N, C-alpha and C positions, 0 to 999 in steps of 0.2 A: 568524808567529813563534809566537803563541799557539796556534793549531791544530797546529803541529809539536810543541809541547810537551804537548799533549793526547794526541796519537797516541803519543809516546814513552812517556808514563805508562801508557796503555792496554796498549800491548805487553809492558811491564814486568809488569804485574799479570798478564795471561794467561800469560806465560812462568813466572812464579813459581808459579802455580797448577798448572800442568802439571808443572812439577819437583817440586812438593811431593806431588801425588796419585800420580805415578809411583813414588815412594819407599815408598808405604804399600800394604798389602792393601786397604784401602778404595778407594784410587785405581785400583789395577789392576782390581778388580771392577766400579768404576762406569764406567770409561772404555774399558779395552781388552777386557774380557770379552764385551761385545756385539759387537765386530769378530770374535773367535774363534768365537762361536757362529754368526754369520751364515754362515761357511764351513763349519761342522762339525756343524751341528744334527743331521744324519741318524745321527751316531754316538752321540748322547745316548740312553743306556738308557731314558730315561722317555718317549722319543718312539715312537709307535705305528709298529710295522712290519707285514709282511704277517701276516695274522691266522692263528693256528693252526687246526687241524682239530678240531671238536667229535668227540664219541664217535659221534655219529648219522652224521656224515659220514664218519668212517672207516669205520663199518659199510657205508655205501653204496658206498664206493670198494671195500672188500674183496669185497662181494657181486658187484659189477659185474666186477671182475677175474677172478673165478672163473667166473661165469656166462655171461658174454659168450662165452667160449671154446666153450661148449656149445650156443650160440644160433646158428641157420643162417638163411640167406635162401634162400627157395624161390620159383622162377619157373616158370610154365607158361603154355602157350598155350591160351587160352580163344578158342573160336570164337562170333563174334556175327554179328548179321544187320542189314543196313541196311534203310531204309525201302523200298528197290527190291528187297528180298528177296535181296540179294547177301551171301553168307557171306565173312568174312574172319576172319584169326587176329589176336589181340591178346595179347600177352604181359603177365600180371599177375603180381604178386609178392606174397608173404606172408612168415611167418616159421614156424619151427619150433624144437625143441631135441632134442638127442641123449639117448636113453634106455638105450642100451646099447653096449657096446664094440665089437660087431660092425657098429655103423653103423645101427641102427633109430632112427627119428625120429618124435616125435609132432608132429602139425599139425591144423589145421581140414580138414575134408572140402571146404568151399568154396574153400579156397586151390588146390585141384588142378582144373585145367581139364581139359587132355588128358591122361589118365594115362600116354600114351607119350611126352610131351614134358615131364617134369619134371626140373628141374635144381636141384642143391643147392650153395650156396656157403657155405663155412665162414668163419669170422672171419678166417683168414690169407688169404682170397680164392682158395683153391684150389677147384675146381669139379669136381662129380661127377654123373653121370646118376643120377637117383633112380627108383627101382622102387616102384611103390604095392602094398604087400602088403595092405592092408585099408582099405576106406572104409565109414564108418557115417554116410551123410547124415541119418539121423533124430536122431542126437546130434552132428552137425557134427563128427566126429572121423576121422581117418586116420592110419595108419601107413606111413611110407616107409623104403626100405632104400638105403643107399648101400655101396660095397665101399671101405673106407678104405685108404689106402696108409701110414698113420701111427697113432699112438696118440691117440684121441680124448677129448675132455673130457665126462664123462657126468654129466648133473645129477641131483641127488637127488630123488625124489618124496616130499613131505611127506604130511600128514593134513587133508585139507579139512573133515572133520566137526567139528574142534575149532575152527574159525574164530570170531572174535569181531568184532562191528562195532566200529570203531575202531582196529583193529591196523594196523600199518605193512605196506605192501606195495610191491613195486618190480616194475616192467614192462620188459623187454628185448625189442626187435624191430627191424624195418626200416621205420618209417612213411615213406611216400613214396619208398622206395628208399634212405633215410638209414640205412646199415648201422650196427648196434651202438648203437641210442639207448636211454638209459636214462631212465624217468620214476619218480618216487616219489608215493606217496598212502596212502591207508587204505583199509580194507573200509568201503564206505557202506552196504551192507545185504547180506543173504543171502536166498535162497530166491526170487529173481525169475524171473518167467516173461516170456520175450520170443519173438519170430518169428525164425527164422535166415533167411539169404538164400534158401533154398529153400523158405521159408514153413513150415518145420516148427516146431512148439512146443518151446521148449527150457526146461524147468523146473530150478528149484534153482539157478539161476545166481548167481554171486557179483557184485555191483555194485562199482565201485570208482571213486575220483576220479583214480587215476593216469592221466595223459594216455595215451589209446589212439587211434591215427589209422589210416587205410588202410595196410596194410603190415605192422601190428602182429598181425594175425590169425594165430593158430598159434603165437605166441610165448609164453614162460613169464611166470607172474605168480608172484613170490617172495616169501616171508616174510622175516622180519628174520634168520633163520638161513641164509638162501640155499636153503631147500627150495623146490621148484615145488609151488604149492598151487592152480594153476589155469592153463587155457589161455586166454589172450585171444582173445576171438571176436567182439564186436560193440559198437558205439558207438551212441549217440543224439545226434544233432547236425544242424544245417543243412548240406546238401551233404556229408555223410558227415564234416563236421569234428568235432573234440573240443570239447565243452562241460563236461567233467568227469563224464560219465555213460558208463562203459564196463562191460562184462560179460565175465566168464570162466567157463569151464565147470570145475566142482569137479574136481581131480585124481583125487579118488577114483573118479569115474566113469570116467575114463580108464584107471586101474590095472584096473578090472574088465574093460575093453575089452581091455587087453593080456592079461590073464589068460584071457579068452574066445579070444583069437587064438591064444595058446599051445596051449590043449587043443582047439581046433577048434570051440568052442560058439559060438553066436550070442546076440547081445543081445535081452533081451526086449522086447515091445511089447505094450501093453494097448489102445491105440486110442482114448484120450478126451482132453479138453482139460477144465481145472476152473478155478475160481476160488474163492479163500478168502472164507468169509462168517462172520460171528460177531457177537455183541452186538445192537445196535439194528438192524442191517441183517438180521440173520437173523430177529430177532423180526417185523420188517416183512414178511418173506416167510413168516411162520407155520412157522418152522423152529426147532429147539431153540437157546436163546440160546448154548449152547457152541459152536455152528457146526461147521464142517467144511469140505469141498471140495465145492462144488455143481458138478455136471457140466453143461458147457455144450454139448458136442458129442460124438457118439460116431461113429467112423469106420465107415460100412457094411462089414460083412463082418469086422470086426475081433474080436479075442477078446472085448472087452467087449460087443460088439453080440451075439455068439453067446451070450454068458452073460445077455444080458437086461437090461444096464444101460440106464437111460433118460437121454436128453439133454434139453436145455431144449426147450420148445415154443414160446416166444414171448418177445419182447424187453420188458423192463420198464425204466422210468427210476425209479432209487431215489435220491432227492436228485440229486446230479450224476454218479451212476454209471449207465452203462447195461450190463445183463447179461441173459443168457438165464435164464428161470425155468421152473419145472415140471419140471425134471429131478430126478435122484437126488442127495441130499446124502451123500457119503462121511463117515461119523463114525469108521470103524475099519478098520485094514488088519492082517490077520493078528493080530487080537485087541489091537492097539495102538492106542489113541485118537489121532485126527488132531489134533495140537497144533501143527503148523508148516506153513507153506504148501508145503514141498517134501517133504511126508511121502509122497507117491506116488512121486516120482522116488527118493527114499531107499530105499524099499522094494523098487523095481524094480532099484536097484543091486546088492541082494543076491540077485537071482534070475537065472535062466537060461531061455532059451527052453524050453518044455515043462513049466515048473514051474507049480504052482498058486498061487493067491493068494486068500485069502478076504477078501472086501471086505463091510462091513457098511454098508448105506445106509439113510438115513430116508427113507420114501416113503409119501405119503398118510397120514401121521399115525402111522406105526409103523416099527419097524426091520426090515430084511430081510437075511439072509446070502446073498451071491451069491459062488459058486464059479467063478473065471476060471482057465481054462488059457491062459498067456501064449504068444504067438506070437513068431516072430523079427522082429527089427527090420528086416530087408530083405525080408520077405515082401510079395508083392503083396497089398494088402488090397482 
C-alpha cells in the first residue's frame, strides 16, 4: 500500500512537470528542441556544409578546363633489343600540346620513336596519325602535325624569360597513360643543366616540384594565367618516379625553334659543356672571384673547337664538388658579362646557325676574345 502511494505521487509530479514545461518557451527549448535538432541538424545554417572553392582552386579549375582541351597524348613505336639481340617494337607514350589551328603540336624529341608510327589522341579521345615535321634531338624538341577534322584548342605561348622562383605553375599530361592529369607546384629553380635521354646536355632548364612522371614528357607547363612557359621534359627520381624534382624546357627556346622551322633556318650549336663557378670556388681555382662559366668539354670538330676554345684538362675535387679544371672561363658573351648559369643558352636562343658569337674567356691569367661561327644543331660534329 505504501509503495503504491509513492508511485502515484511520483507519477503526479512527473506529469505536472511535463505539463508545465510544455506550456512555456523554456520548456519547449529544454525538452523538445533537442529532439527536433536530432532529425534536422543538417538544415542548420551554422553547420558546416561542402567547402566553397578558394580563388586559387578556381584558378586551377579554369586553367585545366581550357588547357586540357589543347593537351594531347602521343604514342609511338620504339624499337628495342633483347639480350639475345632480338629487336622488338614497344609502344611508348608521352604528351604534347597544340600550338596552331591547323594542327601543329609541340612535344619532346625523345617522345618520338619511329617517326612513321606516331599517333595523336585528343582530349575527346579522337585519334589522328601524326606527321613529324621537325626534330631537334640536341634540344629535345619536336613538331608534329595532324590533319584535324574539327576546330582545335590552341594553347597560348608565354614568356619564360620573366619567370621567378616561387611562382605557381601547373603541369598537364598523361603520366603512366592516365590522360588529362593535372598537377600543381612552383618554379623551384631556374637555369639548371641536365642530361637528356639521348645524353645531350640541356641548359637553362626550369626546375619545378609540380609532379612530373613518365608520360608527362612533352606536355605543357603553365603559369597562373594559363600561358605555356615550358615543355615538361625530365625527372629525377628512383626508377623514373617523381620525388618533386622535374624539369621543363623554357618555352622561349621552343618559340625560336618554331620560328626557325617557319623560315627554314636551323638551330645553332656551339659544342661545349660548362659549369658555373664563382666566389670562393673561383678563387680556389686561381680564377677571377666574379666567376663565369668554366668550360668542361669541347666537342671535337665543333664550332667551339674550330675557334680554339679550351676544355678542361684534368679532374679536380674542390670540397665536395668534382669538376674539370684547366679550361677556359667564359666571362662575357657578345659584350654582356656572364651573370647567370644559363647565359650561354640564352645567348644561343637569339642566334641562328651561321651567326657569329664573340666569347670572352679568362685563360692563363688574361682575357682573350674568341670569334665563334655557330654551326647547325643537327650537323654531324
